[in-house]
C-alpha positions as CSV (number, residue, x, y, z in Angstrom):
1,M,-25.9,-31.3,0.5
2,A,-27.4,-31.1,-3.1
3,D,-24.9,-32.3,-6.0
4,A,-24.7,-28.8,-7.4
5,E,-24.1,-27.3,-4.0
6,M,-21.3,-29.8,-3.4
7,A,-19.5,-29.0,-6.7
8,R,-19.5,-25.5,-6.0
9,R,-18.1,-25.9,-2.6
10,Q,-15.4,-28.5,-3.8
11,G,-14.4,-26.9,-7.0
12,S,-14.8,-29.9,-9.3
13,S,-17.6,-32.2,-10.8
14,P,-18.2,-35.9,-10.7
15,E,-17.6,-36.3,-14.3
16,R,-13.8,-36.0,-15.2
17,P,-13.1,-34.5,-19.1
18,R,-11.6,-37.2,-21.1
19,G,-8.4,-37.2,-23.2
20,L,-6.2,-35.1,-20.7
21,P,-2.6,-35.8,-19.4
22,R,-2.7,-37.6,-15.9
23,R,1.2,-37.6,-15.1
24,G,2.5,-38.8,-11.8
25,L,-0.6,-41.0,-10.7
26,A,1.7,-44.2,-10.4
27,A,4.4,-42.4,-8.8
28,L,1.7,-40.9,-6.4
29,A,0.6,-44.2,-5.5
30,V,3.9,-45.3,-4.5
31,V,4.6,-42.4,-2.7
32,A,1.3,-42.9,-0.7
33,A,2.0,-46.5,-0.2
34,L,5.5,-45.7,1.4
35,G,3.6,-43.3,3.9
36,L,5.4,-40.1,2.8
37,V,3.5,-37.2,4.4
38,A,4.0,-33.6,4.7
39,G,7.3,-33.0,6.3
40,G,8.0,-36.6,6.5
41,L,11.1,-38.6,5.6
42,A,11.6,-42.1,4.1
43,G,14.7,-44.4,4.2
44,P,17.4,-44.9,7.0
45,G,20.6,-42.7,7.0
46,E,24.1,-43.7,6.1
47,A,27.1,-43.3,8.3
48,R,28.0,-40.0,8.9
49,E,30.8,-38.3,6.6
50,T,33.5,-36.0,7.6
51,R,33.6,-33.7,4.8
52,T,32.1,-30.2,5.3
53,T,30.9,-29.2,1.8
54,M,27.7,-30.0,0.2
55,T,26.3,-29.5,-3.3
56,M,22.6,-29.1,-3.9
57,S,20.8,-28.1,-7.1
58,H,17.7,-26.2,-8.3
59,P,16.0,-26.3,-11.8
60,Q,15.6,-22.5,-12.1
61,E,18.1,-19.8,-12.3
62,P,17.2,-16.2,-11.4
63,P,17.4,-13.5,-14.2
64,N,19.5,-11.7,-11.5
65,W,20.2,-11.5,-7.8
66,N,18.5,-8.2,-6.8
67,Y,15.9,-9.0,-4.2
68,W,14.5,-5.5,-4.4
69,S,13.4,-5.8,-8.1
70,T,13.2,-9.6,-9.1
71,G,10.2,-11.6,-8.4
72,S,11.8,-15.0,-9.1
73,S,11.5,-17.4,-6.5
74,A,14.7,-19.1,-7.5
75,L,16.5,-16.1,-6.0
76,S,15.2,-17.1,-2.6
77,V,16.2,-20.8,-2.9
78,P,19.9,-20.5,-2.0
79,T,19.9,-17.1,-0.5
80,F,16.9,-16.4,2.0
81,H,18.1,-16.9,5.7
82,N,21.5,-18.2,4.2
83,V,22.8,-14.9,2.8
84,L,20.1,-12.3,3.3
85,E,18.2,-12.1,6.8
86,P,15.0,-10.4,7.5
87,L,14.3,-8.3,10.9
88,V,12.4,-11.3,12.4
89,E,11.8,-14.9,11.8
90,K,8.5,-16.3,10.9
91,L,8.1,-19.9,12.0
92,G,6.0,-22.9,10.7
93,D,3.3,-22.6,13.2
94,G,2.9,-18.8,12.2
95,T,4.7,-17.4,15.4
96,I,7.6,-14.7,15.1
97,A,10.9,-15.3,16.7
98,P,13.8,-13.0,17.2
99,L,16.4,-12.7,14.4
100,L,18.2,-9.5,13.9
101,A,16.0,-8.0,16.3
102,E,16.3,-9.6,19.6
103,S,13.1,-8.2,20.9
104,W,10.3,-5.7,20.1
105,E,7.4,-4.0,21.8
106,I,4.1,-2.8,20.1
107,S,2.1,-0.1,21.6
108,P,-1.2,-0.6,22.9
109,D,-2.7,1.2,20.1
110,G,-0.7,-0.8,17.6
111,L,0.8,2.4,16.0
112,T,4.2,2.1,17.3
113,Y,6.5,-0.7,17.0
114,T,10.0,-0.6,18.6
115,F,12.8,-3.2,17.9
116,H,15.7,-3.9,19.8
117,L,18.7,-5.1,17.5
118,R,21.6,-7.6,18.2
119,E,25.2,-7.0,17.4
120,A,26.0,-8.4,14.1
121,K,28.3,-7.9,11.0
122,F,27.7,-7.7,7.2
123,H,29.5,-9.6,4.8
124,D,31.5,-6.5,3.6
125,G,32.7,-6.0,7.2
126,T,30.7,-3.3,8.3
127,D,28.6,-3.3,11.5
128,F,24.8,-3.7,11.5
129,D,23.0,-1.0,13.3
130,A,19.8,0.9,13.4
131,A,21.0,3.0,10.4
132,D,20.8,-0.1,8.1
133,V,17.3,-1.2,9.4
134,V,15.9,2.4,8.7
135,Y,17.5,2.7,5.1
136,S,16.5,-1.2,4.3
137,L,12.8,-0.5,5.2
138,L,12.1,2.6,3.4
139,K,13.9,1.3,0.5
140,N,11.8,-1.9,0.6
141,K,8.9,0.2,0.9
142,E,9.5,1.6,-2.8
143,S,10.2,-1.7,-4.2
144,P,8.4,-2.4,-7.6
145,Q,7.7,-5.9,-5.9
146,A,4.2,-6.1,-4.2
147,N,5.6,-8.9,-1.6
148,L,8.1,-6.1,-0.3
149,K,6.3,-2.9,-0.5
150,T,2.5,-3.8,0.2
151,P,3.1,-5.1,3.8
152,L,4.9,-1.6,4.6
153,A,2.1,0.6,3.4
154,T,0.9,1.6,6.9
155,V,4.4,2.5,8.0
156,T,4.7,6.3,7.8
157,A,8.1,6.6,9.4
158,V,11.3,4.6,10.3
159,E,13.4,6.1,12.8
160,A,16.9,5.4,14.7
161,I,16.4,6.0,18.2
162,D,20.0,4.8,19.0
163,P,22.4,2.7,17.2
164,R,20.5,-0.6,18.6
165,T,16.9,0.7,18.6
166,V,14.4,1.5,15.7
167,R,11.1,2.8,16.0
168,L,8.4,2.1,13.0
169,T,5.3,4.6,13.3
170,L,2.0,3.4,11.7
171,S,-1.1,5.1,10.2
172,Q,-3.4,2.4,11.1
173,P,-2.8,-1.0,13.1
174,S,-1.5,-3.7,11.0
175,Q,-2.4,-7.3,11.4
176,R,0.2,-8.4,8.6
177,L,3.4,-5.8,9.2
178,L,5.1,-8.3,11.8
179,P,4.8,-11.6,9.9
180,N,6.0,-9.9,6.7
181,L,8.9,-8.6,8.6
182,G,10.1,-12.2,8.6
183,L,9.8,-12.5,4.8
184,S,10.9,-10.3,2.0
185,A,9.6,-7.0,3.4
186,G,12.0,-7.3,6.3
187,I,15.2,-8.3,4.3
188,I,18.0,-5.9,5.7
189,V,21.2,-4.8,3.7
190,P,24.0,-2.2,4.7
191,E,23.0,1.3,4.5
192,G,23.6,2.8,1.2
193,A,24.1,-0.9,-0.6
194,H,21.6,0.0,-3.6
195,E,23.9,2.5,-4.5
196,K,27.0,1.2,-3.5
197,Y,26.9,-2.3,-5.0
198,D,25.7,-4.1,-8.0
199,L,23.1,-6.2,-6.4
200,T,22.1,-7.9,-9.8
201,A,25.2,-9.7,-9.4
202,Q,25.9,-10.0,-5.8
203,M,24.3,-10.0,-2.3
204,I,25.6,-8.4,1.1
205,G,23.7,-9.7,3.9
206,T,24.1,-10.7,7.7
207,G,23.5,-14.5,7.1
208,P,25.6,-17.5,8.0
209,Y,26.9,-17.8,4.4
210,T,28.4,-15.1,1.9
211,F,27.7,-15.0,-1.6
212,A,31.1,-16.1,-2.8
213,E,31.0,-17.0,-6.6
214,Y,28.3,-16.6,-9.3
215,K,28.9,-18.5,-12.5
216,P,25.8,-17.9,-14.7
217,D,24.2,-21.3,-16.0
218,V,26.5,-23.2,-13.9
219,H,26.6,-22.5,-10.1
220,L,26.4,-20.2,-7.2
221,K,28.8,-21.1,-4.1
222,L,28.3,-19.8,-0.8
223,V,30.9,-19.8,1.9
224,R,30.6,-20.0,5.6
225,F,30.5,-16.6,7.2
226,E,33.1,-16.8,10.1
227,D,31.9,-13.6,11.7
228,Y,28.4,-14.6,11.6
229,W,26.4,-13.5,14.9
230,G,24.8,-16.7,15.6
231,E,25.6,-20.4,15.6
232,K,27.9,-21.6,12.8
233,P,26.5,-23.8,10.1
234,F,28.0,-27.2,9.7
235,F,29.2,-26.9,6.1
236,T,31.9,-24.6,5.1
237,E,31.1,-24.4,1.6
238,V,27.8,-25.2,-0.4
239,T,27.5,-25.3,-3.9
240,H,24.1,-24.4,-5.7
241,R,23.9,-25.9,-9.1
242,F,21.5,-24.9,-11.9
243,I,20.2,-27.9,-13.5
244,P,17.1,-27.4,-15.5
245,D,16.9,-30.8,-16.7
246,E,15.3,-32.7,-13.7
247,T,16.0,-36.3,-15.0
248,A,19.6,-35.1,-15.1
249,A,19.3,-33.7,-11.4
250,I,17.8,-36.9,-10.3
251,N,20.4,-39.1,-12.0
252,A,23.1,-36.8,-10.5
253,L,21.7,-37.5,-7.1
254,L,21.6,-41.4,-7.7
255,A,25.2,-41.2,-9.0
256,G,26.5,-39.3,-5.7
257,E,27.3,-36.0,-7.8
258,I,25.0,-33.9,-5.7
259,D,23.7,-34.2,-2.3
260,M,20.2,-32.9,-2.5
261,I,17.8,-31.5,-5.2
262,A,16.0,-28.6,-3.4
263,S,12.9,-28.5,-5.5
264,V,11.2,-31.1,-7.8
265,F,8.6,-29.1,-10.3
266,G,8.3,-30.8,-13.3
267,E,9.4,-34.4,-15.0
268,G,11.2,-35.3,-12.0
269,L,8.0,-35.8,-10.1
270,D,7.2,-39.1,-12.0
271,R,10.5,-40.6,-10.5
272,I,9.9,-39.5,-6.8
273,G,8.2,-42.9,-5.9
274,T,11.2,-44.8,-7.3
275,V,13.8,-42.7,-5.4
276,A,11.7,-43.1,-2.1
277,Q,12.2,-46.8,-2.3
278,D,16.0,-46.6,-2.2
279,P,17.1,-46.4,1.6
280,K,20.1,-44.2,0.6
281,F,17.7,-41.2,-0.2
282,R,14.8,-39.5,1.4
283,V,11.9,-37.5,0.0
284,I,10.8,-34.5,2.0
285,I,7.2,-33.3,1.3
286,P,6.5,-30.0,2.8
287,A,3.0,-28.6,3.5
288,P,1.6,-26.6,0.5
289,F,3.1,-23.0,0.5
290,E,2.7,-21.7,-3.1
291,T,-0.4,-21.2,-5.3
292,N,-0.6,-21.9,-9.1
293,Y,-3.1,-19.8,-10.6
294,I,-4.6,-18.1,-14.0
295,F,-4.5,-14.5,-14.2
296,L,-6.6,-12.4,-17.0
297,S,-5.3,-9.1,-18.2
298,T,-7.4,-5.9,-17.4
299,R,-6.7,-4.3,-20.5
300,F,-7.9,-7.2,-22.6
301,E,-11.7,-5.9,-23.5
302,P,-13.5,-9.4,-23.5
303,F,-12.2,-9.7,-20.2
304,R,-13.9,-6.8,-18.7
305,D,-17.0,-8.8,-19.4
306,I,-17.4,-10.9,-16.0
307,R,-19.3,-13.5,-17.8
308,V,-16.2,-14.2,-20.0
309,R,-14.1,-14.4,-17.0
310,Q,-16.5,-16.8,-15.3
311,A,-16.6,-18.7,-18.4
312,V,-12.7,-19.3,-18.2
313,A,-13.1,-20.2,-14.5
314,H,-15.9,-22.8,-15.2
315,A,-13.7,-24.4,-17.7
316,I,-11.0,-25.5,-15.4
317,F,-11.0,-28.9,-14.0
318,R,-8.4,-28.6,-11.2
319,D,-7.7,-32.2,-10.7
320,D,-6.3,-32.6,-13.7
321,Y,-3.7,-29.9,-13.2
322,L,-3.0,-31.1,-9.6
323,Q,-2.4,-34.8,-10.9
324,G,-1.0,-34.1,-14.6
325,A,1.6,-31.2,-13.7
326,Q,2.1,-31.8,-9.7
327,A,1.7,-35.5,-9.5
328,G,-1.1,-35.0,-6.8
329,Y,1.5,-33.1,-4.3
330,G,-0.6,-30.4,-3.0
331,K,-4.5,-29.4,-2.7
332,T,-6.9,-28.2,-5.5
333,T,-8.2,-24.8,-4.4
334,C,-10.5,-21.9,-6.0
335,Q,-9.1,-19.3,-3.4
336,W,-6.0,-17.6,-2.7
337,V,-4.8,-18.4,0.6
338,V,-1.2,-18.2,1.1
339,P,0.1,-19.9,3.2
340,F,-2.4,-22.5,2.8
341,S,-2.3,-23.3,6.5
342,E,-4.2,-19.7,7.3
343,P,-7.3,-20.2,9.4
344,W,-9.6,-18.4,6.9
345,N,-9.1,-21.4,4.3
346,N,-12.2,-23.1,3.4
347,D,-13.6,-24.7,0.4
348,Y,-15.7,-22.1,-1.1
349,C,-15.6,-22.2,-4.9
350,P,-17.8,-19.9,-6.9
351,Y,-17.1,-21.4,-10.3
352,P,-16.8,-25.0,-10.3
353,Y,-16.0,-27.3,-13.2
354,D,-19.0,-26.9,-15.8
355,P,-18.0,-26.5,-19.3
356,E,-21.8,-26.5,-20.5
357,R,-22.4,-23.2,-18.3
358,A,-18.9,-21.9,-19.7
359,R,-20.2,-22.2,-23.2
360,A,-23.5,-20.6,-22.4
361,L,-21.9,-17.6,-20.8
362,L,-19.6,-17.0,-23.9
363,A,-22.4,-17.2,-25.9
364,E,-24.4,-14.6,-23.8
365,A,-21.6,-12.5,-23.8
366,G,-21.1,-12.7,-27.6
367,K,-17.5,-14.0,-27.5
368,A,-18.0,-17.5,-28.8
369,G,-14.8,-18.5,-30.7
370,L,-12.6,-16.0,-28.6
371,A,-8.8,-16.3,-29.2
372,V,-6.4,-15.3,-26.4
373,D,-2.7,-14.7,-26.3
374,F,-1.1,-16.8,-24.0
375,P,2.5,-16.6,-23.1
376,F,3.8,-19.1,-20.8
377,V,6.9,-20.1,-18.9
378,N,8.4,-23.1,-20.5
379,V,10.1,-24.7,-17.3
380,A,9.0,-26.6,-14.3
381,E,5.3,-27.5,-14.2
382,H,4.1,-24.9,-16.6
383,P,4.6,-26.8,-19.9
384,T,2.2,-29.4,-18.6
385,I,-0.2,-27.1,-17.4
386,K,-0.2,-25.1,-20.5
387,D,-1.1,-28.5,-22.6
388,I,-3.8,-29.0,-20.2
389,M,-5.3,-25.3,-20.3
390,I,-5.2,-25.2,-24.0
391,A,-7.2,-28.6,-24.2
392,Q,-9.7,-27.6,-21.2
393,L,-10.6,-23.9,-22.7
394,A,-10.6,-25.5,-26.2
395,D,-13.4,-27.6,-24.9
396,V,-15.4,-24.6,-24.3
397,G,-14.7,-22.5,-27.5
398,I,-11.7,-20.4,-26.4
399,T,-8.8,-20.8,-28.5
400,L,-5.2,-20.1,-26.4
401,N,-2.2,-19.1,-28.7
402,A,0.6,-20.2,-26.5
403,R,3.9,-18.4,-26.6
404,S,6.8,-20.2,-24.9
405,L,9.0,-17.8,-22.8
406,D,12.2,-18.6,-20.7
407,L,11.6,-17.5,-17.1
408,A,13.8,-14.0,-17.4
409,T,11.7,-13.0,-20.6
410,W,8.5,-14.0,-18.9
411,L,9.3,-11.7,-16.0
412,E,10.1,-9.0,-18.3
413,Q,7.1,-9.1,-20.6
414,V,4.3,-10.4,-18.8
415,N,5.0,-9.7,-15.0
416,K,6.6,-6.3,-15.7
417,N,5.1,-5.0,-18.9
418,G,1.9,-6.7,-19.0
419,D,2.2,-8.1,-22.3
420,Y,-0.3,-10.8,-22.3
421,Q,-4.0,-11.5,-22.4
422,L,-3.9,-14.6,-20.0
423,S,-1.0,-16.3,-18.4
424,N,-0.3,-18.6,-15.5
425,I,2.0,-18.9,-12.9
426,T,3.1,-20.3,-9.2
427,S,3.6,-17.9,-6.5
428,N,3.7,-17.3,-2.8
429,V,2.5,-13.7,-2.3
430,T,0.1,-12.9,0.2
431,I,-3.4,-11.9,-0.8
432,D,-3.0,-8.3,-0.4
433,T,-0.5,-7.7,-3.1
434,F,-3.3,-7.9,-5.6
435,V,-4.6,-4.7,-4.4
436,C,-5.3,-2.2,-7.1
437,G,-2.1,-0.5,-7.9
438,G,-0.2,-2.4,-5.4
439,G,2.3,-4.1,-8.1
440,R,1.2,-7.7,-8.7
441,Q,-0.4,-8.8,-12.1
442,P,-3.0,-8.3,-13.0
443,L,-4.9,-5.9,-10.9
444,G,-1.7,-4.6,-9.3
445,R,-0.5,-2.9,-12.3
446,P,-0.1,1.1,-12.1
447,D,-2.0,1.4,-15.3
448,T,-4.6,-1.3,-14.7
449,V,-8.0,-0.7,-16.4
450,E,-10.1,-2.5,-13.8
451,C,-10.1,-2.7,-10.0
452,V,-12.0,-4.6,-7.4
453,P,-13.3,-2.0,-5.0
454,E,-14.8,-4.2,-2.5
455,F,-11.7,-6.1,-2.2
456,D,-9.4,-3.2,-2.1
457,E,-11.5,-1.9,0.8
458,L,-11.4,-5.1,2.6
459,V,-7.4,-5.1,2.1
460,K,-7.4,-1.6,3.8
461,T,-9.9,-2.3,6.4
462,S,-8.9,-5.9,7.3
463,D,-5.3,-5.3,8.4
464,A,-6.3,-2.8,11.0
465,I,-8.8,-5.2,12.9
466,I,-7.4,-6.1,16.3
467,D,-9.8,-8.7,17.0
468,H,-8.4,-12.2,15.7
469,D,-11.7,-13.9,15.0
470,A,-13.1,-10.7,13.2
471,Y,-9.6,-10.5,11.3
472,V,-10.3,-14.4,10.3
473,A,-13.7,-13.5,8.8
474,A,-12.6,-10.6,7.1
475,M,-9.9,-12.3,5.3
476,A,-12.2,-14.9,4.4
477,K,-14.5,-12.5,2.9
478,M,-11.7,-10.7,1.1
479,A,-10.6,-14.4,-0.5
480,A,-14.3,-15.0,-1.6
481,V,-14.4,-11.4,-3.1
482,L,-11.3,-12.0,-5.3
483,A,-12.4,-15.4,-6.2
484,D,-15.9,-14.1,-7.4
485,S,-14.0,-11.3,-9.4
486,A,-12.4,-14.1,-11.3
487,W,-9.7,-11.8,-12.5
488,I,-7.4,-14.2,-10.5
489,I,-8.4,-18.1,-10.7
490,P,-6.3,-20.2,-8.4
491,I,-5.7,-23.9,-9.4
492,H,-4.0,-25.7,-6.8
493,A,-1.9,-25.0,-3.7
494,K,1.5,-26.7,-4.6
495,S,3.7,-28.8,-2.2
496,T,7.4,-28.7,-3.7
497,P,9.3,-32.2,-2.8
498,T,12.8,-32.3,-1.8
499,L,15.1,-35.4,-2.6
500,T,18.1,-35.6,-0.6
501,R,20.7,-38.0,0.6
502,A,19.2,-40.1,3.6
503,D,22.4,-38.9,5.9
504,L,21.9,-35.3,5.2
505,V,19.6,-34.1,8.0
506,G,18.4,-30.7,9.6
507,H,15.8,-29.8,7.0
508,K,12.8,-27.4,8.1
509,S,9.5,-29.1,7.7
510,Y,8.0,-25.8,6.3
511,R,9.1,-23.2,3.6
512,F,7.8,-19.5,2.8
513,R,9.9,-18.1,0.3
514,V,11.0,-21.8,-1.5
515,E,13.9,-21.3,0.6
516,M,16.3,-24.2,1.3
517,D,17.4,-23.1,4.8
518,L,20.9,-24.4,5.1
519,R,21.4,-23.2,8.8
520,K,20.8,-26.7,10.8
521,L,21.9,-28.9,7.7
522,H,24.5,-31.6,8.5
523,W,25.3,-35.3,8.0
524,A,23.7,-37.6,10.5
525,D,25.5,-39.0,13.5
């Protein structure tokens, strides 16, 4: 294969730009030497404890707890599957298992789904039944969040046949509906919950834990729900602490003040190798489940010229981001494939690192010396990414005017109001949420100036394809079309390590919503 074609397919070049951060390489080498792999563990366990409480931490805190309107993944970490449950459960191999629905049938034409519900109770003491499913799915269909509403777009009716049976009618067959009913789109709350409760400050679900006590900037306490329909979890109480300083969190773990750090995003990545060498702790590295990406505003006139967008894409050397901001935990990528294990994932890269080409495109478009507004999230990996991005784009003649925002402000100004020209975030939404007007920045804004008609048509038609091979081919084409448009520029698929005491066992080897599933966690025998 010719060098140019190899670079195009791999999304990098043989020559690395100089003088850019390379955080985490030493730590990564230590971890590699210890043999830590996706889902792998290191270090022997200690003797079993008798206490039935556990404390974990996470570096981020959501601006509020309303899953319906809040896009922060920090909301899902302590609550998904623990407090809020979806209709079905998506497993790590992509299969769908029963959850609140014990079983289901799909009509031969793919237009009718019939779900048979189990008996369960909500945390407010009310019984779970078909009316709750009808209410929740119709409410999710109206959510401003693309990952809730987009998968339900083909659902034209949700009906309660009897208290334990619900029927969904579709306008066309949907490959994506059932898996997404195991994610945010399938979350079930009591009928009338959005009108009856303040869901920004509390959650009412059917999960094994109740949303017991929330102290902003301090912690969230979860208490075991004794009326839970399924197997009771081991821990009677779990305290979820918000510790934005990852160095402080790791020190707390080493000192025995906390039992687990659910997610390590930023500066803590450099210490993973050291922690892994201590037999009292273990490191869990799941397969990549999120994608970090640059996105460009459709309302910023220079970016309506594809040559300018291509110049931005060609200026990106992805290895620096993966190593510098993520210590190598993940994979570089030029395409949007979430989860990363989907069968249409491949190494297609239309705009490999080529700063000379980037400069030529800007000159051709008459945009040399372009200045761009760049609000960034000042937590986790994002400050490091900001530094790398400023240096790389400056090298081709684009000046990024960076604005530091906390997560809540970023979600309001950038994600909701579109107050940006270029920005960066990490997300686990599926590719179809970028459909025109679908809700996800940048193309999903209701007032978006630009759309990608070929992509939008593929989103619509691919979902109805019944043949699996044809569906995979259509999804691969959809990912390629989105990459070609350069409105969205993926950088790397991210693995988020967990640090835990060695005797805390029962962790899942996969994550979908950055969730820390507590259902099977317990002290080792």
